[in-house]
C-alpha positions as CSV (number, residue, x, y, z in Angstrom):
1,M,-9.1,27.3,-19.0
2,L,-8.0,26.4,-22.0
3,S,-6.8,23.5,-20.7
4,I,-10.2,22.5,-19.7
5,K,-12.3,23.1,-23.0
6,I,-10.3,20.7,-25.0
7,F,-10.4,18.1,-22.2
8,F,-14.6,18.2,-21.9
9,Q,-14.6,18.8,-26.2
10,N,-12.2,16.5,-27.5
11,R,-13.3,12.9,-26.9
12,R,-9.1,12.0,-27.5
13,F,-8.8,13.9,-24.3
14,F,-11.9,13.0,-22.3
15,A,-11.7,9.1,-22.5
16,P,-8.5,8.4,-20.8
17,A,-8.8,11.0,-18.5
18,F,-12.1,9.6,-17.3
19,L,-11.0,6.3,-17.2
20,Y,-8.0,7.1,-15.1
21,S,-10.4,9.1,-12.8
22,C,-12.6,6.0,-12.6
23,F,-10.4,3.4,-11.8
24,S,-8.5,5.9,-8.9
25,L,-11.7,6.4,-7.2
26,V,-12.1,2.6,-7.5
27,F,-8.7,2.0,-6.0
28,S,-9.4,4.5,-3.6
29,T,-12.1,3.1,-2.3
30,W,-11.0,0.1,-1.9
31,I,-7.5,1.1,-0.5
32,I,-9.2,1.6,3.1
33,Y,-10.4,-1.7,3.5
34,I,-6.7,-3.4,3.2
35,P,-6.3,-3.7,7.2
36,Y,-10.1,-5.2,7.0
37,I,-9.2,-7.7,4.4
38,A,-5.7,-8.7,5.4
39,E,-6.9,-9.3,9.2
40,K,-10.1,-11.6,7.6
41,L,-7.8,-13.4,4.8
42,N,-5.3,-13.7,7.9
43,I,-2.7,-12.2,5.8
44,S,0.7,-10.9,7.3
45,E,1.6,-7.1,6.4
46,G,4.5,-7.8,4.8
47,H,2.3,-9.9,2.1
48,V,0.4,-7.0,2.1
49,G,3.4,-4.6,1.3
50,G,4.4,-6.7,-1.4
51,A,1.3,-7.2,-3.6
52,L,0.8,-3.0,-3.1
53,F,4.1,-2.6,-4.2
54,F,3.8,-5.0,-7.6
55,T,0.7,-3.1,-8.0
56,S,2.9,-0.3,-8.6
57,L,5.5,-1.8,-10.6
58,G,2.8,-3.3,-12.7
59,S,1.5,0.1,-13.3
60,F,5.3,1.4,-14.4
61,V,6.1,-1.6,-16.8
62,M,2.7,-1.1,-18.8
63,I,3.6,2.4,-19.5
64,P,5.9,1.6,-22.3
65,V,3.4,-1.3,-23.3
66,S,0.7,1.1,-23.7
67,N,2.8,3.8,-25.7
68,K,3.8,1.1,-28.1
69,L,0.1,-0.1,-27.9
70,I,-1.1,3.6,-28.9
71,D,1.4,4.0,-31.6
72,V,-0.2,0.7,-33.1
73,L,-4.0,1.3,-32.8
74,G,-4.2,4.9,-32.0
75,V,-5.8,7.1,-29.7
76,G,-9.7,7.2,-29.6
């Protein structure tokens, strides 16, 4: 319970977690429409798979970059 209390009382922890939750909600809402969008735009399954793969790859590449930005700019 202490971790939940820290999460809600400390803005330094709440802001990134809140943003992550919002982005996850938006992505999960969008992801269910991928087959419909791909059909309407006449995109093959391979292209859709490539787009999803590079989305994940971009996230992994940005993790070290975001660590450097946090070191330079600080948190909060």
